[in-house]
C-alpha atoms as one frame of an Amber mdcrd trajectory, in Angstrom:
protein
   9.574   8.606 109.260  10.123  12.326 108.801   9.881  14.607 111.841   7.400
  17.476 112.009  10.297  19.900 111.685  11.524  18.108 108.568   8.003  18.119
 107.127   7.930  21.899 107.538  11.252  22.166 105.741   9.951  19.789 103.071
   6.940  22.019 102.413   9.197  25.017 101.852  11.669  22.978  99.818   9.181
  21.389  97.426   7.446  24.743  97.069  10.662  26.194  95.691  11.649  23.132
  93.649   8.684  22.098  91.526  10.977  20.457  89.004  12.029  17.601  91.305
  10.090  14.470  92.186   8.357  14.087  95.529  10.458  11.019  96.318  13.701
  12.860  95.605  12.549  15.827  97.690  11.736  13.560 100.643  15.130  11.863
 100.362  16.844  15.251 100.319  14.859  16.762 103.175  15.226  13.673 105.369
  18.972  14.414 105.463  18.580  18.051 106.487  19.463  19.047 110.035  16.548
  20.248 112.139  15.950  22.065 115.418  16.870  19.928 118.417  19.444  17.811
 116.624  23.104  17.840 117.608  25.239  20.012 115.351  28.061  18.127 113.619
  31.400  18.904 115.260  34.127  20.564 113.241  37.707  21.709 113.604  39.266
  23.774 110.820  41.633  26.644 110.061  40.297  30.100 109.236  41.808  32.174
 106.417  44.495  33.479 108.798  45.517  30.015 109.939  43.798  30.099 113.330
  42.243  26.856 114.541  38.469  27.105 114.870  36.755  24.413 116.912  33.051
  24.232 117.663  33.961  23.105 121.194  36.056  26.225 121.798  33.281  28.831
 121.619  32.474  30.173 125.077  29.320  32.217 124.495  25.814  30.901 125.011
  25.333  30.396 121.281  27.345  30.245 118.090  25.889  31.129 114.704  27.321
  28.804 112.055  26.793  30.449 108.660  27.394  28.771 105.318  27.895  31.341
 102.559  28.127  31.077  98.793  31.478  32.074  97.254  33.662  35.116  97.882
  33.064  36.790  94.519  29.272  36.689  94.897  27.564  40.044  95.635  24.891
  38.260  97.697  27.580  36.560  99.774  29.395  39.854 100.309  26.186  41.534
 101.437  25.484  38.679 103.866  28.988  39.003 105.338  28.541  42.769 105.620
  25.238  42.355 107.435  26.767  39.858 109.850  29.578  42.339 110.505  27.054
  45.107 111.197  24.960  42.854 113.442  27.956  41.329 115.224  27.963  43.728
 118.201  24.271  43.032 118.839  24.849  39.299 118.519  27.651  39.556 121.063
  25.288  41.314 123.472  23.167  38.175 123.277  26.292  36.069 123.950  26.238
  34.755 120.411  29.490  34.127 118.538  29.757  33.765 114.766  31.730  31.558
 112.409  31.270  31.576 108.640  32.178  29.071 105.963  32.837  30.036 102.363
  33.376  27.690  99.418  36.360  29.659  98.100  40.129  29.504  98.506  41.685
  31.525 101.374  43.380  34.007  99.011  40.094  34.673  97.208  38.341  35.332
 100.528  41.100  37.691 101.634  40.897  39.571  98.325  37.119  39.721  97.887
  36.060  40.094 101.515  38.779  41.419 103.803  40.491  43.708 101.295  37.402
  45.426  99.909  35.053  45.548 102.907  35.369  48.805 104.834  33.854  47.060
 107.852  36.104  44.042 108.238  34.429  40.842 109.445  35.100  40.570 113.214
  34.405  36.835 113.102  36.405  33.955 111.594  35.801  32.804 108.030  36.773
  29.264 107.086  37.676  28.440 103.490  36.032  25.185 102.410  36.785  24.882
  98.709  36.028  21.150  98.669  32.757  21.703 100.572  33.711  19.150 103.223
  31.809  20.976 105.952  28.995  21.974 103.588  28.373  18.276 103.036  28.592
  17.655 106.782  25.730  20.116 107.318  23.897  19.013 104.153  24.066  22.374
 102.401  22.498  22.021  98.964  22.659  23.503  95.496  19.538  24.536  93.610
  19.370  25.768  90.035  15.675  26.297  90.629  16.439  28.898  93.315  18.196
  31.001  90.686  14.961  31.414  88.744  12.423  31.484  91.592  14.229  34.051
  93.736  15.606  36.474  91.159  12.851  39.081  91.347  12.691  39.325  95.123
  16.476  39.394  95.544  17.217  42.025  92.875  17.026  44.891  95.435  19.715
  43.187  97.510  21.926  42.717  94.459  21.551  46.431  93.713  22.371  47.298
  97.341  25.448  45.095  97.298  26.814  46.250  93.945  25.588  49.853  93.937
  25.773  50.995  97.552  28.631  48.870  98.872  30.484  48.295  95.570  30.638
  44.539  96.081  30.767  43.869  92.360  30.617  40.385  90.911  34.003  38.726
  91.173  35.263  35.567  89.562  33.168  32.454  89.951  35.241  30.645  92.576
  32.587  28.314  93.945  29.313  26.537  93.240  27.198  29.188  91.518  23.945
  27.482  92.531  24.676  26.875  96.202  21.974  28.113  98.578  23.206  29.569
 101.912  22.181  28.293 105.331  22.527  29.286 108.992  22.465  27.267 112.208
  22.119  28.749 115.672  23.863  26.278 117.981  23.712  26.181 121.780  27.295
  25.811 122.936  26.743  23.834 126.150  25.345  20.777 124.362  25.753  21.595
 120.643  22.007  21.382 120.109  20.726  23.194 117.030  18.297  25.815 118.300
  17.388  27.129 114.857  18.230  25.492 111.540  17.679  27.777 108.576  18.180
  26.379 105.080  17.703  29.220 102.625  15.368  29.156  99.646  17.173  31.900
  97.726  20.718  33.138  97.176  20.208  35.924  99.730  18.114  34.828 102.699
  17.069  38.201 104.092  14.510  36.626 106.446  17.058  34.560 108.376  17.757
  37.240 110.981  14.080  37.491 111.929  14.125  33.879 113.124  17.513  34.373
 114.747  16.573  37.393 116.844  13.287  35.828 117.850  15.237  33.019 119.509
  17.860  35.316 121.038  15.248  37.691 122.452  12.686  35.195 123.693  14.759
  32.107 124.453  15.354  28.852 122.636  12.573  26.261 122.470  14.750  23.120
 122.462
């Protein structure tokens, strides 16, 4: 039996993936994490060798963000936006941790060395996608075709304005990003956001709605 939350996700998912069967879509969506569920625990090293543990965050919330790969302009723009928004997130007692499916050296080169505004939050290299699988982050070739037109402006912003040019393909090219707002006291997922495109520009709307008006779970 699929929860109401999962049914909502299913509607969005099947709407963006017409090329898959209904049965396959239901099987996929039934595995997705939803609001109110407990976030999977993790302990890992960030790119500087620091131990990052979900239990160790002391704010009210922690935003767990799963990015694409370090050479991707969309990924770079998402990291930049998180860096810009970080101070506001901290005002809401929200910490941030990001995962990237690239090697540590690639993340250091493509993110930390070329971003003028350095990420003030830890980034964990997950080349084998161990934690991506834990949170059921998916790949979608369909998203490449269905989201191209609406994400072109963000590609232009990333490459043209910020000079985050396409780097080497050091990860799953078709991976779709996702974000999870987790309440630290009990690890409940307050907002699960599986993207439907390679740059999910709407994710922050949901995030700030929760931070400003309180979590519903």
